[in-house]
Each structure stands twice: as C-alpha cells, then as structure tokens.
TILO-819163 format. One record per residue: residue in one letter; x, y, z of N, C-alpha, C, O in turn. Coordinates in steps of 0.1 Angstrom, whole numbers, plus 2048, in hexadecimal, padded with zeros to 3 digits. Example, Ala and Ser with C-alpha at 12.3 -4.5 7.8 and 13.67 -1.06 7.14 Angstrom:
<pts>
a8847C784E87B7D384E8847DF84E88E7DF855;s8807EA8478897F584788180084F88680B850;
</pts>
This chain:
<pts>
m8665168A686951A8B48635108BE85850C8BD;g86C50A8C68684FF8CF8615048DC8605108DE;d85D4FA8E48574FD8F18615048FA86D5028F8;p85D50D90386651390D86C5099158664FE918;p87950B91A87F5019228784FF92F871507935;i8794F29348724EE94087C4F094C8874ED94B;s8764F695687E4F99628834EC96987D4E2968;n88F4ED9708944E297788C4E098488D4D598B;t8854EA98887D4E99958714DF99286A4E1988;p86F4D699B8644CC9998564D39978534DC99F;a84F4CF98E8424D598B8384D19968394C699C;t82F4DA9988244D89A28174D699B8164D898F;i80D4D29A38004D099D7FA4DD9987F24DD98F;d7FE4E899F7FA4F599A7FF4F898C7F94FE984;d80C4F498A8124F697D80B4EF9728084F4967;v8074E29758004DA96B7F24E09687ED4E195D;a7EB4E59737DE4EB9717DF4F79687D64F9960;r7E950096B7EA50C9627ED5089547E750E94A;e7F64FE9527FA4FA9447EE4F493D7EC4F7931;a7E54EC9447DA4E693D7CD4EF93D7C44EC936;g7CE4FA9457C25039457B64FD94D7AB4FF94A;v7B94F59587AF4EF9607B24F296F7BD4F7972;s7A94ED9787AC4EF9867B54E498B7B74D9984;t7BB4E69977C34DB99D7BB4CF9A07C04C499F;a7AE4D09A37A64C59A67A44BC99A7A54B099A;t7A34C398E7A14BC9817AE4B497E7AE4A9979;v7BA4BB9807C64B497E7C74A79867CB49D981;s7C44A89937C549D99C7BC4919977C0486997;r7B04959937A748A98F7AB4859817A947997F;a7AF48D9787B348996B7BF47F96C7BF475964;l7C84829747D44799757D146C97C7D946297C;r7C546B9827C145F9897B64589807B044E985;n7B445C9747AA45796B79C45797279444D971;h79946297878B46397F78146397478246A96A;p77645C97676B45B96B76446896975D46A95F;y76547297275E47E971765488968760494966;v77148596377948E95A77748A94C77947E948;a77449494377349193578048D92F78B491933;e77F48492578B47E91F7944899197A048891A;s78E49391379649E90D79E4A69187A94A9916;t7974A892379E4AF92E7A94A69347B44AB937;r7A64999357B049093B7BD4909327C848F937;e7BB4909257C649091C7CE49D91D7DA49D91C;r7C74A891E7CE4B591F7D64B592C7E24BA92C;v7D14B09377D84B09437E44A69427EF4AA947;r7E249B93C7ED49193A7F9497932805496936;v7F649E9278004A491F8074AF9278144B0926;a8004B792F8064C293780F4BC94181B4C1943;a80B4B19488134AB95281F4A594D82A4A6953;e81E49F94182A49993A8344A39368404A1938;r82F4AE9318384B992C8404BF93884B4C3937;l8394C194383F4C794F8464BD95884C4C0962;r8454B095484B4A595B8464A596A84E4A3973;y8394A696B8334A697883249897D82D48F976;v83649698983548999082B48A99B82C4929A4;t82048299A8154829A481947A9B18204709B0;n81447F9BC8154789C98234739CB8254679CF;s82D47B9CA83B4769CD83C4729DB8364789E4;n8454689DE8474639EC84C46F9F4848470A00;a8554779EF85B4829F785048B9FC85048FA08;s84748F9F483D4999F8833492A0282F499A0B;r830485A0182847FA0A82F47DA18828480A22;l83B47AA18843479A24844486A2B842488A37;a846491A2384749EA2983A4A3A2F83A4AAA39;s82F49EA2A8224A2A2F81D499A3B81349CA41;g82548FA3E822486A4981747CA46812475A4F;q814479A3980A46FA35811462A3481D461A30;s809457A3680F44AA3680E444A28814439A25;r80744AA1F804444A117FE437A1280042EA0A;t7F5435A1C7EE428A1E7E042BA217DC433A29;i7D7423A1A7C9424A1D7C4417A237C840CA1F;g7BD418A2E7B740DA357AA408A2E7A2411A2A;l7A83FCA2E79B3F6A297963ECA3279D3E2A36;l78A3EDA377833E3A407773DEA3976F3E5A34;a7763D0A3A76A3C9A347683BDA3C7713B7A42;p75B3B9A3E7573AEA4675B3A0A4075E397A47;l75A39FA3375C392A2C766393A21763395A16;l773392A2577D394A1B77E389A1178438AA06;t77837DA14779372A0B76E371A0176F3699F8;s76437AA017593799F875D37F9EB7663889EA;w75637B9E07593809D375638F9D275E3979CD;y74B3939D87483A19D87523AA9DE7573B49D8;t7573A69EA7613AE9F176E3AE9E97753B99E8;s7723A39E477F3A29DD77E3AB9D07883B19CD;e7733AC9CA7713B59BE7723C39C27793CB9BB;v76B3C79CD76C3D59D177A3D99D577F3E39D1;v7813D09DC78F3D29E07983D49D47A13DC9D4;a7963CB9CA79E3CC9BE79C3DA9B77A63DF9B2;g78F3DF9B778D3EC9B17943F79B979A4009B3;v7933F69C679A4009CF7A94009CD7AF40A9CB;e7AF3F49CD7BD3F29CC7C23F79BE7CD3FD9BD;e7BA3F59B47BE3F99A67C14089A67CB40C9A0;v7B74109AB7B941E9AB7C34239B47CB42C9B1;l7C441D9C07CE4229CA7DC41F9C57E64279C7;a7DE4139BE7EB4109B97F041A9AF7FC41E9AF;q7E741E9A67EA42999C7EF4369A37F743D99E;a7E94389AF7EC4459B67F74429C07FB44B9C8;r7FD4379BF8094339C88064339D780D4389DF;y7FA42E9DA7F642C9E87F641D9EB7F34149E2;d7F94199F77F840B9FB7EA409A027E3413A06;l7E53FDA027D83F9A087DA3F0A137E03E5A12;l7D53F4A1F7D63EBA2B7C83E5A2D7BF3EDA31;i7C73D8A2B7BA3D2A2C7B83CAA397C13C3A3E;g7AC3CCA3F7A93C5A4B79B3C1A4C7923C6A44;t7983B7A5578A3B2A577833BBA607883BEA6B;a7773BFA5D76F3C9A657693C1A7175C3C0A72;n7713BBA7976B3B4A857673BEA9076A3CAA8E;a7613BAA9B75C3C3AA57673CCAAA7653D8AAD;l7733C6AAD77E3CDAB27833D8AA97863E3AAD;a7853D5A9C7893DEA9277F3EAA917843F5A90;r7733E7A917683F1A907693FBA9C769407A9A;e76B3F5AA776C3FDAB3778407AB3777413AB6;r783401AAF78F409AAE78E414AA4792420AA6;m787411A9978641BA8E77C426A93780432A91;f771423A9876742DA9C76B436AA7766441AA8;r773430AB0777439ABC783441AB9788449AC1;g789440AAD794448AA97A1443AAF7AA44CAB2;d7A3436AB17AF431AB77BC436AB07BD434AA4;a7C543DAB77D0443AB07D9439AA97DE43CA9E;s7DC42DAB07E5424AAA7DF41EA9D7E7419A94;f7D241FA9B7CB41AA8F7CC425A847D0422A79;h7C8431A887C643BA7E7D4441A797D5447A6E;q7DE440A827EB446A7E7F243EA737FB443A6C;r7ED432A717F3429A677EE42CA597F4427A4F;i7E3433A587DC435A4B7D9444A487D844CA52;d7D7447A3C7D3454A387C4455A367BE460A37;g7BD44AA347AF44AA327AA43CA347B2432A34;i79D43AA3579742DA3778B42BA2E782434A2D;v78B41FA2777F41BA1F778410A2677F406A29;l76B411A28764407A2E75B400A23754407A1C;v75C3F3A237543EBA1974A3E2A2074D3D9A27;d73D3E6A1E7323DEA247333DCA347303D2A39;v7383E7A3A73A3E6A4972C3EAA5072A3E6A5B;f7243F2A497173F7A4E7193FEA5B7143F9A65;c71F409A5A721411A66715419A6B71541DA77;s70B41BA636FF422A66702431A6770E435A67;e6F843AA676FB448A6770144CA74709455A75;a6FE445A7F705448A8C714446A8B71C44EA90;g71843AA85726437A8372C441A7A738444A7B;a725445A6F72A44EA6572E45BA6C738462A68;k725460A7572846CA7C73546BA8573C475A86;q73745FA8B74445DA9275045EA8975A464A8C;l74E458A7D759458A7375C467A6E76746BA6D;a75146EA6C75347CA6775A485A7176048EA6E;a759481A7E75F489A8976E486A8A77548EA91;l77347CA84781478A84789480A7A783485A70;d796480A7C79F487A727A247FA667A6484A5C;t79F472A667A2469A5B797469A5178B466A54;p79946DA4478F46CA3A78945EA38790454A39;s77C45EA36775451A3576C451A2976645BA25;v76C445A22762442A1775B435A1A76242BA1D;v74E435A1A747429A1D740423A1073942AA09;l743416A0E73E40FA02733405A067363FDA0F;g728406A0071D3FCA03712402A0B7093FAA0F;e71240FA0F708414A17706423A1471042AA12;q6FA428A136F7436A106F743EA1D6EF43BA27;l700448A1E70144FA2B70245EA28704462A1C;q6FF466A326FF475A3070C47BA36710486A32;s711475A4171C47BA4872A479A43733481A46;v72C46FA3A73846CA34736469A2572B466A21;t74046AA1D73F466A0F73C458A0D74244FA14;s732454A0572E446A0472B4429F672744B9ED;v72B4359F37284309E57204239E872441B9F0;s7154229E170D4159E27044149D670141E9CF;v6FF4089D56F44059CB6E74069D36E74069DF;d6DC4089CC6CF4089D26CA3F99D36C43F49C9;n6CD3F39DE6CA3E59DF6BB3E29DF6B73D79D9;a6B33EA9E46A53E89E46A03E99D56973E19D1;r6A53F29CD6A13F39BF6A53E79B869E3E29AF;g6B13E29BA6B63D69B36AD3CA9B66AA3C29AD;a6A93C99C36A03BE9C66933BF9C068C3B59BC;r68E3CC9BE6813CE9B76823CA9A96793C49A3;l68E3CC9A26903C899568E3B99946883B498A;a6943B299D6933A399D68539E99F680395998;a67E3A49A86703A09AB6673A399F65F39A99C;r6683AF99965F3B298E6623A99826593A597B;h66E3A598067139B97566A38E97866438996E;l66B38998466437C98665537D98664E374981;i65038998A64138B98963D38C97B632386977;e64439397364139496564138795D63A385953;l64937E96264A37095C63E36896063C35D95A;g63636C96A62A36596E62C35E97B62335797F;h63735F98263935898F63035F99A62F36B99B;r62B3569A362335B9AE6293549BB62835A9C6;r62E3489BA6343429C66433449C564B33E9BE;i64834F9CC6553549CB65D3549D86573599E2;g66834E9D867034D9E467C3579E467F35D9DA;m6823599F068D3629F169735C9FB694357A06;v6A435D9F76AF3599FF6B9364A026BE36A9F9;g6BA367A0F6C3372A136CF36DA1B6D4363A18;g6D2375A266DD371A2E6E237CA386DC387A37;h6EB378A406F0382A4A6E5388A536E5394A56;a6DC380A576D1384A5F6D6389A6D6CE390A74;h6E2386A706E838AA7E6ED398A7E6F039DA89;l6ED39FA726F33ADA726EB3B6A7C6DE3B5A7C;d6F23BEA836EB3C6A8E6E83D4A896E73DDA92;v6E73D7A7C6E33E4A786D73E3A6F6D43D9A69;a6CF3EEA706C23EDA696C33EDA5A6BB3E7A53;h6CC3F5A546CD3F6A466DA3F0A416E53F5A42;n6D83E4A3B6E33DDA356DF3D6A286D33D7A25;v6E83D0A216E43CAA146D93C0A156CF3C1A0E;p6D93B6A1E6CE3ACA1E6C13B3A226B73AFA1B;t6C03BCA2B6B33C1A2F6AE3CAA246A23CBA21;e6B73D2A1D6B23DBA126AD3D2A076A33D6A01;r6B43C8A036B03BF9F86A33B89FB69A3B79F3;a6A23B3A086953ADA0C68A3B6A0C67F3B3A07;a68C3C3A106813CCA1067C3D0A026703D1A00;g6863D29F96823D59EB67B3CA9E46713CC9DD;f6803BE9E667A3B29E066B3B09E56623AE9DE;s66A3B09F365D3AE9F96533B99F46473B69F2;a6583C69F464F3D19F064A3CF9E263E3D29DF;a6523CA9D864E3C99CB6433BD9CA63A3BE9C2;l6453B39D163C3A89D162E3AC9D76243A99D2;t62F3B49E26233B99E961B3C29E060F3C19DF;a6223CA9D861B3D39CF6143CB9C460A3D09BE;a6193BF9C16133B69B76083AD9BD6033A49B6;g6063AF9CA5FC3A69D16013989D45FA38F9D6;i60F3979D661538A9D961B38B9E66223949EA;r6193809EE61E3809FC6293749FC62736A9F7;i634377A0363E36CA0563B366A1263D36CA1D;p637359A12636352A1F643350A2564D34FA1F;e64334EA3364F34DA3A658341A35664342A35;q652336A3165932BA2D66032DA1F668325A1B;y65D338A1966333BA0C66F345A0E675349A04;i673347A1A67E350A1D689348A25686342A2F;e695347A206A0340A266AD349A276AE352A20;d6B6345A306C334BA326CD343A2B6CF338A2F;g6D4348A216DE341A1A6EC345A1D6F6340A18;d6EE34FA266FA353A2C704359A21710359A23;f6FE35CA15706362A0A712358A0671D35DA02;t70F34BA06719341A027133389F87063379F7;i71B3319F07163279E670E31C9ED7033189E9;e7153179F870E30C9FF702310A066F8309A07;g70231DA0B6F6322A116EA323A086DF320A0B;g6ED3279FB6E23289F16DD31A9EE6D13189EB;r6E63109ED6E23039EA6D92FD9F56CF2F79F2;q6DD2FFA016D52FAA0C6C7300A0D6BD2FAA10;a6C730EA0A6BA315A0B6B1310A006A530EA03;l6B630D9F46AD3089E96A82FA9EC69C2F79EA;l6B12F29F26AC2E49F56A12E5A006982DD9FF;t6A22EEA096982EFA1368B2F4A0D6802EEA10;m68B2FEA0467F3039FE6782F89F566C2F79F5;m6802F19EE67B2E79E46752DB9EB66E2D39E5;r6772DA9F86712CFA006632D2A0565C2CAA0A;l65F2DFA036512E3A076472DD9FF6492D99F3;p63B2DBA046302D59FD62C2DD9F062A2D79E5;r62D2EA9F162B2F39E56382FC9E46373079E9;p6422F79DE64E2FF9DD64D30B9D464430C9CC;p6553159D56553219CC65831D9BE6603139BB;t6533259B46563229A666232B9A266832A997;a6653359AB67033E9A86773439B56703449BF;v6843459B568B3499C16953549BE69D3539B4;f69435F9C669E3699C56A93679D06A53669DC;l6B53669CC6C03659D56C93729D56CC3779CA;m6CC3779E16D23849E26E03859DE6E738F9DF;s6E637A9D96F337A9D36F436F9C96EE3659CA;d6FD3729BF6FF3679B470535B9BA7023509B5;e70E35C9C47143509C97093479D070A33B9CE;m70034D9D76F53459DC6ED33F9D16E83349D2;a6EB3469C66E33419BA6EA3359B46E432C9AF;f6F83359B46FF32A9AF6FC31D9B76FA3139B1;g6FB31F9C46F83149CC6EA30F9CA6E73039CA;a6E13199C86D33159C56D130D9B86CA3049B7;m6D93119AE6D930A9A16DE2FC9A36D82F299D;q6E82FA9AB6ED2ED9AE6E32E49B56E12D89B2;a6DB2EA9BE6D12E39C66C62DE9BC6C22D29BD;l6C22E69B36B82E29A96BD2D79A06B52CE99D;r6C92D899C6CF2CD9946CF2C099C6CC2B5996;e6D32C09A86D32B49B16C52AE9B26C42A29B3;m6BB2B69B16AD2B19B26A72AE9A569B2AA9A4;g6AF2AF99A6AA2AC98D6A12B69876992B397E;l6A12C298C6982CD9876A02D697D6AC2D897F;a6992DB97469F2E496969E2F296E6942F8970;v6AA2F996F6AB3079736A530F9686A930E95C;g69C31896B69632196168A31B95B682322954;h68730E95D67B308958672304964667308966;d6782FA96C6702F6978671301983666303989;v67C30798567D31198F68631C98969131A984;s68232998A68A33498669333999168F33A99D;i69F33D98D6A93429976AE34F9926B2351987;i6AF35999C6B43669986BE36A9A46BA3699AF;g6C93709A06D33749AA6D53839AA6CD38A9A6;f6E03879B16E43959B26F33969B26F93919BB;d6F939E9A97073A19A870C3A199A7123AB996;d70939699270F39498571E390987727396981;h71F38698F72C37F99173237B98372A37797A;p73F37A98174437697474036896F73F366963;v73C35F979737352975729352970725349969;s72235D97471335D97171035C96270735595E;g71836395A71636294B71835494671034F93D;a72234D94B72534094771A33694A71832C942;v71433895570932E95A6FB3339566F132C959;g6FA33F9506ED34494B6E43499566D8348955;l6EA34E9616E235396C6DD36196A6E436A966;t6D036296B6C936F96B6CD3769786CC370983;t6D03839786D53899846D43989836D139E978;v6D539F98E6D63AE98F6E43B198F6EC3AE998;r6E93B99856F73BC9836FA3C898B6F43D398A;q7053C799370B3D399971A3D39967203C9997;p71F3DF99172D3E098D7363E199973A3EB99D;v7393D599F7403D49AC74D3DB9AC7513E39B5;r7563D79A27633DD9A27633EC9A076B3F39A6;d7593F19997584009977544079A47584129A6;i74D4009AD74A4059BA7584089C27594129C8;g7613FE9C176E3FF9C877640A9C177C4129C8;r77640B9B477E4159AD7794239B178142C9B4;l76B4259B17664329B47694369C376C4419C6;g76842C9CC76B42E9DA7794339DC77C43C9E4;a78242D9D57914319D679343F9D079A4479D6;r78C4429C578E44F9BF78845A9C878E4659CA;l77D4579CF7774619D87814639E478246E9EA;m7874589E97914599F479C4629F07A046A9F8;l7A24609E47AD4689DF7A94779DE7B14809E1;d79C4799DA7974879D979748D9E779B4999E8;e7934859F179348B9FF7A148EA037A3498A09;l7AA485A007B8487A057BE4949FE7C749AA04;d7BA4969F27BF4A29EA7B84AF9ED7BB4B99E8;g7AD4AD9F67A64B99FA79B4BD9F07964C89F1;f7984B49E778D4B79DD7804B09DF7774B19D7;g7804A89EA7744A09EC7684A89F07694B39F5;s75C4A39ED7504A99F174749E9F77464939F2;l7414A2A02739498A0A72C496A0272349EA01;m72A4899FD71E4869F671D4779F47274709F6;h7114729F170F4649EE7104629DF70A46A9D7;h7164579DA7184549CC7114479C971643D9CC;p7054489C36FD43C9BF7034359B370843B9AA;i7024289B370741F9A86FB4189A26F34139A9;e6FA4199946EE41398D6EF40498D6F93FE98C;l6E33FE98E6E13F098C6D93ED9806D13F597B;t6DB3E197A6D43DD96E6D03CE9706D73C6976;l6C53CA96A6C03BC9696C63B595D6C53BA952;v6CC3AA95F6D23A29546CA3959536CB38C95C;v6C23939496B93879476C137D93F6C537F934;r6C23719456C836593F6BF35993F6B235B940;e6C534D9406BC34193E6B633C94B6AE33394A;t6BA3419576B533B9636A733F9676A233B971;t6A134895F69434D96368B34B95668F34D94B;g67F34695967534494F667344955665345961;a65D34294D64F34195264E33495A65532A958;p64533496564332996D63D31D96563531F95D;s64231196863D30596162F3029666282FC95E;s62C30597261E30397761B30E98162431198A;i61031498160C31F98A60131A9935FD32299C;
</pts>
C-alpha cells in the first residue's frame, strides 16, 4: 500500500509541521540549517517537505506580503578581512533563504538615516544587520522603536537582538599567555581611537588586557601603547616605534592578526627573531595566521555572520526572541610566542 496521494494545492509550512510532528518554528529553522535544530529533526523535516513538495519563501508569497526580500547590511570597514568574512557568512545563509543583501558603508549619513527611520531607506529592506557599527544602548532603543527588524553584530545589547564575542575576555587570554611565559615588559597595539562610543572592540580589548596585567602586578607604560589603525602597515609602524625605545617590550599584543603581520615584518626588517627576541600575539585567527605560525585569539568570524543572518530570518518569520548571543573565543598557541630572551 503506497503513500496517500499528494494534493495539488501548494503545501504550507503548517502542513510540513504536521507531517514532521514539529512546530512551524522548527520547520523554518530546520530548512535553513539552523544550528539549534537536532540533525534527526532536520532530516525529518526535510523528508516531510520533500514529500509534500513544499517550497520555502516563494517569490509570490513575498510579493503578496509586501516584503522586498532584501536585507540591508551596514558596516564601517567593508574592505577589512573581518568584515568581509562576516558579510560572507550573512550572505551564505540569506542566499539559501532566497534573500538579497544590500550592503552599505555605515558612514555618518547612513547611520542618521537608519536611526531616524528614514522611509526611503527602510522601505527598500525587510531587515537590517549592523556589523561593528557600535550603536550603543541608546541607539539600540531607537532601532527597537522602528518597524524594521534589526540584528547587531559585534556589540552586546539589551534592546535589540545582538551577537558578539567577549573582547575583554579574549584580551585577557592573550595577556595571561604572555605572563605565563615570563614576560613583564609587554606592549599593546590597538586602533580606531577616534570612535565616539564608550564600548567598542578596541576599548574592550584594551580594558581586558590591561586588567589582566594589573592583576599580575604589571603596568603598561604609555610608550608601550601604540595605535596601529587595524592595518598591516599600522602594525608595522607601531612595532618599529616600540623597538626604538631604550628598553623595548619583550612581547606585544596586537588587537588584530593583520596588525600582527605588520609587526612580524617590522621585526624581520630589524633582524630580530619573532617568538625568540620578541613575542607577538594577535586576535582573530586570520587564514594566514596558521601559515606564518602566529599565536592568536581565535574568533569564528564567518559563524558570527551566519548566526546573525539566521536570527534575522527568525525575526522575519515571527519566531525571533530578543536576546544576546555570545560567541566563544579560544587561544591558539603557535611559534610567535615564547619565553623572553632577557628579562
């Protein structure tokens, strides 16, 4: 005896949910490969959808509902490796769900139009993803008051859904590693000192790093702190400046791997051995980091983008819940850190 005949009427998400014995929210998440759905449940939903010939997010239904099928994304530095990885993760998930991505630079004008609810801006999109825009809680409350769903990546917020790593904790991991190796003269290279918000990546990492050193009875003198602007050349120049000091640091924490690459180049130019004469530690785990042996704090950057996109789709489907989603960091020890050659 075969399966009952399938109706010619297009199947709905409710039909798939009944067939699979799950909620409609679970169907939506399972068909988008959401990480919070068990593999056995995902397979049951897939089989049910296939048997019912269910088509998700059809153009007709979206047009009928008045949605643009476009998600806006604003980021301050579209050319950086970090941002491009986050965007790749967002785009990967949205493409599977048949959404387009409208990418823009979060300059002052774009921020103003977004926060004030400019109709010509918000009518073009169904939702907005912010990457390292640092809107603060005050800005998050403005976003929450708008009709456009918002997800913020890179900042912990209460008023809108957010995803971020614990930057202070990551910097503490870096500091403790250097302290355990025996370093006491330790430098730090940050960037973006011009940002006009209190809580952002550089300030959080600086606070975490300094707190760990202070707890160990180590003080960072002013001349051991440089701005590398989160670029390779900035990291190179920062290290050259530090190494010209009468008593240069024996180890340096750089707040991004790209700055760390520049620092490694500076040490090579000076004839110094990285990891022996001076230890270098970065933050990110850039794909090049493994090849050059860089010790770093790993953050799963593309996963941040993927999760942000899935949370946005949940909001659009009416299944979203307002909360912060933390992302775990790990220390990856390679060849660029070692015991100080002289203390």
